[in-house]
C-alpha positions as CSV (number, residue, x, y, z in Angstrom):
1,M,-27.5,3.9,8.4
2,N,-25.8,0.9,9.8
3,F,-22.5,1.1,11.6
4,E,-22.0,-2.6,12.0
5,L,-20.1,-5.0,9.8
6,N,-22.3,-7.6,8.1
7,E,-22.0,-11.3,9.0
8,S,-19.6,-12.2,6.2
9,Q,-17.4,-9.2,7.0
10,R,-17.3,-10.1,10.7
11,D,-16.3,-13.6,9.7
12,L,-13.5,-12.3,7.5
13,Q,-12.3,-10.1,10.3
14,T,-12.3,-13.0,12.8
15,R,-10.3,-15.2,10.4
16,A,-7.8,-12.4,9.7
17,R,-7.4,-11.6,13.4
18,A,-6.9,-15.3,14.1
19,F,-4.3,-15.6,11.5
20,I,-2.3,-12.7,12.8
21,E,-2.6,-13.7,16.5
22,T,-1.8,-17.4,15.8
23,E,0.6,-17.4,12.8
24,A,2.3,-14.0,12.9
25,L,2.5,-12.2,16.2
26,P,4.1,-15.1,18.1
27,H,6.7,-15.8,15.4
28,Y,7.5,-12.6,13.4
29,H,10.6,-11.8,15.6
30,S,12.3,-14.8,14.0
31,W,11.6,-13.7,10.5
32,P,13.9,-11.6,8.4
33,I,13.1,-7.9,8.4
34,T,12.0,-7.6,4.7
35,S,9.9,-10.1,2.8
36,P,12.5,-10.4,-0.1
37,E,14.8,-12.0,2.6
38,Y,12.2,-14.6,3.5
39,S,13.3,-18.2,2.8
40,P,11.3,-20.1,0.2
41,E,10.2,-22.3,3.0
42,L,8.8,-19.4,5.1
43,T,7.2,-17.8,2.1
44,A,5.5,-21.1,1.1
45,H,4.4,-21.7,4.8
46,L,2.8,-18.2,5.0
47,K,1.0,-18.6,1.7
48,Q,-0.3,-21.9,2.7
49,K,-1.6,-20.5,6.0
50,L,-3.2,-17.6,4.2
51,N,-5.0,-20.0,2.0
52,E,-6.1,-22.1,5.0
53,Y,-7.6,-19.0,6.6
54,G,-9.3,-17.9,3.4
55,L,-7.2,-14.7,3.1
56,S,-5.8,-15.0,-0.4
57,K,-6.8,-13.1,-3.6
58,L,-9.5,-11.2,-1.7
59,I,-10.2,-8.5,-4.3
60,V,-9.3,-10.6,-7.4
61,P,-12.5,-11.0,-9.5
62,K,-14.2,-14.4,-9.1
63,E,-13.8,-15.0,-12.9
64,F,-10.1,-14.9,-12.4
65,G,-10.0,-17.3,-9.5
66,G,-10.3,-14.8,-6.6
67,Q,-12.9,-14.0,-4.0
68,G,-14.2,-10.9,-5.7
69,L,-14.6,-9.0,-2.4
70,G,-14.8,-5.2,-2.1
71,A,-12.9,-2.3,-0.7
72,M,-14.4,-2.7,2.8
73,E,-13.2,-6.3,3.0
74,D,-9.8,-5.3,1.8
75,V,-9.5,-2.6,4.5
76,I,-10.8,-5.1,7.2
77,V,-8.0,-7.5,6.4
78,L,-5.3,-4.9,6.0
79,T,-6.2,-3.6,9.5
80,E,-5.2,-6.9,11.0
81,F,-2.1,-7.3,8.8
82,G,-1.0,-3.8,9.9
83,K,-0.6,-5.1,13.5
84,V,2.6,-7.0,12.5
85,P,5.7,-5.1,11.5
86,R,6.4,-7.5,8.7
87,R,5.0,-7.8,5.2
88,M,2.8,-10.8,4.3
89,P,3.6,-12.5,1.0
90,G,0.6,-13.5,-1.1
91,G,-1.8,-11.6,1.2
92,P,-4.6,-9.3,0.0
93,F,-3.1,-8.6,-3.3
94,S,-4.6,-7.8,-6.7
95,P,-3.1,-6.4,-9.9
96,W,-4.5,-3.2,-11.3
97,P,-8.2,-3.5,-12.4
98,V,-7.2,-2.5,-16.0
99,M,-5.2,-5.7,-16.3
100,Y,-8.4,-7.8,-16.1
101,K,-9.7,-5.9,-19.2
102,A,-6.5,-6.1,-21.2
103,S,-6.0,-8.2,-24.3
104,E,-5.7,-12.0,-24.0
105,A,-2.0,-11.7,-24.9
106,I,-1.3,-9.4,-22.0
107,K,-3.3,-11.6,-19.6
108,E,-1.5,-14.7,-20.7
109,K,2.0,-13.2,-20.3
110,Y,1.6,-10.7,-17.5
111,L,-1.6,-11.3,-15.5
112,Y,-2.1,-15.0,-15.1
113,P,1.5,-15.7,-13.9
114,V,1.1,-13.1,-11.1
115,L,-2.3,-14.5,-10.1
116,E,-0.7,-18.0,-10.0
117,G,2.1,-16.8,-7.8
118,K,4.8,-17.7,-10.4
119,T,6.1,-14.1,-10.6
120,G,5.6,-10.6,-9.3
121,W,5.4,-7.2,-10.9
122,S,6.7,-3.7,-10.2
123,M,5.8,-0.2,-11.2
124,C,7.6,3.2,-11.6
125,F,6.0,6.6,-12.3
126,T,8.2,9.0,-10.3
127,E,11.2,10.7,-11.8
128,P,14.1,12.8,-10.5
129,E,12.3,15.9,-11.6
130,A,8.6,14.8,-11.3
131,G,7.0,13.4,-8.2
132,A,3.6,14.7,-7.1
133,D,3.2,16.4,-10.6
134,L,2.8,13.2,-12.6
135,A,2.0,15.3,-15.7
136,G,5.6,16.6,-15.5
137,I,7.3,13.3,-16.3
138,R,10.0,13.4,-19.0
139,T,10.3,9.8,-19.9
140,T,9.2,9.5,-23.6
141,A,7.7,6.7,-25.7
142,V,8.0,7.1,-29.5
143,R,6.0,4.9,-31.8
144,Q,8.1,3.2,-34.5
145,G,6.0,0.7,-36.5
146,D,4.9,-2.2,-34.4
147,H,6.7,-1.1,-31.3
148,W,7.5,1.8,-29.0
149,V,10.9,3.1,-28.0
150,L,11.2,4.4,-24.4
151,N,13.9,6.7,-23.0
152,G,14.2,8.3,-19.5
153,T,15.0,7.8,-15.9
154,K,12.7,6.6,-13.2
155,M,12.9,6.8,-9.4
156,W,11.2,4.4,-6.9
157,R,10.7,1.2,-8.9
158,T,8.5,-0.4,-6.3
159,G,8.0,-4.2,-6.0
160,H,11.0,-5.1,-8.1
161,H,12.1,-8.1,-6.0
162,G,10.8,-11.2,-7.8
163,A,9.2,-9.2,-10.5
164,S,9.5,-10.1,-14.2
165,Y,8.0,-6.9,-15.6
166,T,7.4,-3.2,-14.7
167,A,4.6,-0.9,-15.5
168,V,6.2,2.3,-16.8
169,A,4.6,5.7,-17.3
170,A,5.8,7.6,-20.3
171,V,4.9,10.6,-22.4
172,T,3.4,9.6,-25.8
173,D,2.1,13.1,-26.8
174,A,3.7,16.1,-25.0
175,S,1.2,18.5,-26.6
176,K,-1.7,16.9,-24.6
177,G,-0.3,17.4,-21.1
178,H,-1.6,14.7,-18.6
179,R,-3.7,13.3,-21.4
180,G,-0.6,12.5,-23.3
181,I,0.7,10.0,-20.8
182,S,0.5,6.2,-21.4
183,I,1.6,3.1,-19.5
184,F,3.6,0.3,-20.9
185,L,4.5,-3.2,-19.6
186,V,8.2,-3.5,-19.9
187,D,10.0,-6.9,-19.4
188,N,12.7,-6.4,-16.8
189,D,15.2,-8.2,-18.9
190,S,14.7,-5.9,-21.9
191,P,17.9,-4.5,-23.4
192,G,18.5,-1.0,-22.2
193,F,16.3,-1.3,-19.1
194,Y,18.5,-1.4,-16.1
195,K,18.9,-0.5,-12.5
196,S,21.3,2.5,-12.0
197,R,21.3,2.4,-8.2
198,D,19.6,1.0,-5.1
199,I,17.8,3.5,-2.8
200,P,17.6,2.5,0.9
201,V,14.6,4.1,2.5
202,L,13.4,5.1,6.0
203,S,11.3,2.0,6.7
204,R,13.5,-1.1,7.2
205,T,10.5,-3.4,6.6
206,W,9.8,-1.7,3.2
207,G,13.0,-2.9,1.6
208,I,15.1,-1.3,-1.1
209,E,13.7,1.0,-3.8
210,Q,15.5,1.5,-7.1
211,E,16.3,4.1,-9.7
212,V,16.2,2.7,-13.2
213,K,17.2,3.9,-16.7
214,L,15.5,3.3,-20.0
215,D,17.9,3.7,-22.9
216,N,16.2,3.0,-26.2
217,V,14.1,0.3,-24.7
218,V,12.0,-1.4,-27.4
219,V,8.5,-2.4,-26.2
220,P,5.9,-4.2,-28.5
221,A,2.9,-2.0,-29.3
222,T,0.8,-4.7,-27.8
223,N,2.3,-3.9,-24.4
224,L,0.5,-0.6,-24.2
225,L,-1.7,-0.9,-21.1
226,G,-5.2,0.5,-21.8
227,E,-5.6,3.2,-24.4
228,E,-2.9,5.5,-25.6
229,G,-3.1,8.7,-23.4
230,A,-5.0,6.9,-20.6
231,G,-2.0,6.5,-18.3
232,F,-2.8,9.4,-16.0
233,E,-6.3,8.1,-15.4
234,I,-5.0,4.6,-14.8
235,A,-2.4,5.9,-12.4
236,Q,-4.9,8.0,-10.5
237,H,-7.1,5.1,-10.0
238,Q,-4.2,3.1,-8.6
239,F,-3.2,6.0,-6.3
240,N,-6.7,6.2,-4.9
241,R,-6.8,2.5,-4.2
242,F,-3.5,2.7,-2.4
243,R,-4.6,5.8,-0.4
244,L,-7.6,3.9,0.9
245,R,-5.6,0.8,1.8
246,L,-3.2,3.0,3.8
247,G,-6.1,3.8,6.1
248,G,-6.4,0.1,7.0
249,L,-2.7,-0.2,7.7
250,A,-2.7,3.0,9.8
251,L,-5.7,1.7,11.8
252,G,-4.0,-1.7,12.5
253,M,-0.8,-0.1,13.6
254,A,-2.6,2.4,15.8
255,E,-4.8,-0.3,17.4
256,R,-1.8,-2.5,18.1
257,S,0.2,0.4,19.6
258,Q,-2.7,1.4,21.8
259,Q,-3.1,-2.2,23.0
260,L,0.6,-2.5,24.0
261,A,0.5,0.9,25.7
262,V,-2.6,0.1,27.7
263,E,-1.1,-3.2,28.9
264,Y,2.1,-1.4,29.9
265,A,0.3,1.3,31.7
266,K,-1.8,-1.2,33.7
267,T,1.2,-3.3,34.8
268,R,4.2,-0.9,35.1
269,E,4.9,0.0,38.7
270,V,6.0,3.6,39.2
271,F,6.1,6.0,42.2
272,G,4.2,3.5,44.4
273,G,1.4,2.9,42.0
274,K,0.6,1.9,38.4
275,L,1.7,4.1,35.5
276,G,-1.9,4.3,34.3
277,D,-3.0,5.9,37.5
278,N,-1.3,9.1,36.4
279,Q,-3.6,11.6,34.6
280,A,-1.0,12.5,32.0
281,I,-0.9,8.9,30.9
282,Q,-4.7,8.7,30.9
283,W,-5.0,11.7,28.7
284,M,-2.6,10.3,26.2
285,L,-4.5,7.1,26.0
286,T,-7.7,9.1,25.6
287,D,-6.3,11.2,22.8
288,N,-5.3,8.0,21.1
289,E,-8.9,6.8,21.2
290,Y,-10.0,10.0,19.5
291,D,-7.5,9.4,16.7
292,I,-8.1,5.7,16.4
293,E,-11.9,6.1,16.0
294,S,-11.3,9.0,13.5
295,I,-9.1,6.7,11.4
296,R,-11.6,3.9,11.6
297,W,-14.6,5.8,10.4
298,N,-12.8,7.9,7.8
299,T,-11.5,4.7,6.3
300,Y,-14.7,2.7,6.6
301,Y,-16.8,5.5,5.1
302,A,-14.4,5.9,2.1
303,A,-14.5,2.1,1.6
304,W,-18.3,2.1,1.8
305,M,-18.4,4.9,-0.9
306,V,-16.0,3.0,-3.2
307,D,-18.1,-0.2,-3.0
308,R,-21.2,1.8,-4.0
309,G,-19.8,4.2,-6.6
310,G,-16.1,3.4,-7.4
311,F,-13.0,5.5,-6.8
312,K,-14.1,8.4,-9.0
313,V,-17.0,9.0,-6.6
314,A,-14.8,8.6,-3.5
315,R,-11.8,10.6,-4.7
316,K,-12.1,13.2,-2.0
317,Q,-12.7,10.6,0.7
318,A,-9.6,8.6,-0.4
319,A,-7.5,11.8,-0.2
320,M,-8.9,12.5,3.2
321,V,-7.9,9.0,4.4
322,K,-4.4,9.5,3.1
323,G,-4.1,13.0,4.3
324,Y,-5.6,12.7,7.7
325,C,-5.3,9.0,8.8
326,I,-1.5,8.8,8.3
327,D,-0.9,11.8,10.6
328,A,-3.4,10.5,13.1
329,G,-1.7,7.1,13.2
330,L,1.7,8.8,13.7
331,R,0.3,10.7,16.6
332,V,-1.0,7.5,18.3
333,I,2.3,5.7,17.8
334,D,4.3,8.7,19.1
335,R,2.2,8.8,22.3
336,C,2.5,5.1,22.8
337,M,6.3,5.4,22.5
338,Q,6.2,8.2,25.1
339,I,4.1,6.2,27.5
340,L,6.7,3.3,27.4
341,G,9.6,5.7,27.9
342,G,12.9,4.2,27.0
343,R,11.3,0.8,26.5
344,G,9.4,2.2,23.6
345,L,12.6,2.9,21.7
346,S,13.5,-0.8,21.4
347,I,12.9,-2.1,17.9
348,D,13.3,-5.7,19.0
349,D,10.9,-5.6,21.9
350,Y,8.2,-3.4,20.5
351,P,6.9,-2.5,17.0
352,F,6.6,1.3,17.5
353,G,9.8,2.2,15.6
354,D,8.9,0.1,12.6
355,F,5.3,1.3,12.6
356,Y,6.3,4.9,12.8
357,N,8.9,4.8,10.1
358,H,6.6,2.9,7.8
359,L,3.7,5.4,8.2
360,R,6.1,8.3,8.0
361,M,7.2,7.0,4.6
362,C,3.5,6.7,3.6
363,K,3.0,10.5,4.1
364,Q,5.1,11.0,0.9
365,M,3.8,8.1,-1.2
366,E,1.0,8.3,-3.8
367,G,0.7,12.0,-3.1
368,S,2.0,13.9,0.0
369,T,-0.3,15.3,2.7
370,E,-0.2,18.7,1.0
371,I,-1.2,17.2,-2.3
372,M,-4.1,15.5,-0.6
373,K,-5.3,18.8,0.6
374,I,-5.2,20.2,-2.9
375,V,-7.2,17.3,-4.2
376,M,-9.8,17.8,-1.5
377,A,-9.9,21.6,-2.0
378,R,-10.6,21.2,-5.7
379,D,-13.5,18.8,-5.0
380,I,-14.9,21.1,-2.3
381,L,-14.9,24.1,-4.5
382,R,-16.2,22.2,-7.5
383,N,-19.1,20.7,-5.6
């Protein structure tokens, strides 16, 4: 058993940390709050710097022009990216793995333009009456000759800014339950596919979500992603990827918060001494270390399992990362805000508010904390 990163992983961590400390932390206060508001010049500058530091297309397979790295490397970089309360364009991004196995027609129209940075993509699974219970979605897809006709309402279209298409989950056979769900690639300019409203959310750095309608939207049969009825499995794989990645973000936010709180406690003069001389402050910092190391090793272990057996093997571990590490990160950030007193409430001077709101949102996304416990319990009782 080896608890150390290997040489290439340490090199990647060093480069990611150098990028954040040199190109992001000194400058992010002058950037817009959300990445869709970034100017073309800022976006191009950040992408260029990411390329210079070797931080682009980390988990894109080598045969598609990426670095072909694993889950552990992805988490390592996301940890450093999590230390800045802004989103990085063109960072450690990869389309769904199923896209690399799709038909050449789908690759040409939907995959390659994303990999080349010419467009983006979005997705929407959730509906007004179906969230955690994906099998309960009501959007339908009916086959008519060489195309499908989609009807329904979707909440939370994520990644819509700059996207040319959306991955939409729909029921193709209601008699089969979750095995009757399929995923379609829908061009955003398709007739009948439109935004019904914007949905502002808790995290100001996340941006705006959308509710969308599908009114007799015609989709070519060739735009079925994967096999008919495989949508639930594809979605679960994506959810597990995202759950693991959240562990990296939570670790970065917690580490950065602890660093700022320690610096403050060592320099703040109070009652004739340093703030850090008080036992109450020392205990909060100690409790933070408990939580930070728990986040680290839960996340690293899950990533290690994924790299050796895939997400099916690490399903329980990914759920544990999502269910435990988000709450642990929130505890760390809350304590750090408390240590800084009123100063900790400033969203311009410190990142605590943005960190907290972002992680609090993540408690609900890709399965709530309670759903993660159900996933884990089923695995525990089954095995």
